[in-house]
Phi, psi and omega in degrees: 000128180280133178281144176278166178299323178295318178300316180297316178297317179299316179297317180298316179294316178297322179296318178299316178296321177300310182295316177302317180298312180296320178297315180297318181293321190260329184248339184232035182301333181292343179288340179056038177282129180266116180263151183292318184238154173275162179305326181300325180294319179291319178299318179298315181294322176296316180297326178296325180278315183216107185304315181301307180293331177297317177294323177294325177297321177296320178297323179305320177299320179292327180298327182277357181265158176266001185274115183300320182299318179292320178295321177297319176299319178298318178296322177298318178299316180297319178297320177296318179297320178298319178294322183278326183232068186294342182267359178258126190278343190300318181293321176301313184293321178294317179294320176302315181298318179297312179300318181298315180296334178271358180075021182264075188295322179302317178293325175301315180296315180300314182290328176295317178297317180296319177299316180299316184284311184276314186287341180253007182056034178294138173229133182304320185292346177290335181274346183276000000 
């Protein structure tokens, strides 16, 4: 199903609200700003519009946590998304970012190569 321009705009706005919410909760908690919705609400709404991006939004919440188990779960979700949607780059990029932040450069290279081959529909015989 092709997303409409309105859906894309809605996802972008919800994503901004999600990130602002996570930033306020995790980096600016001393401000005591009361937000209308929790991050889960924004992730759910994104998932309602685009299931793939919705799962990535849930992973974003895990990226902001200090809990290794949740981050590991998030990486598992991203790997599943890559397997199910190999032509969409967002899960590759999110997984690359997590590996980079952990200093796991070898995994960064591996995921970059996989994105190039799978995400761009690259075929070796096209170069021959």
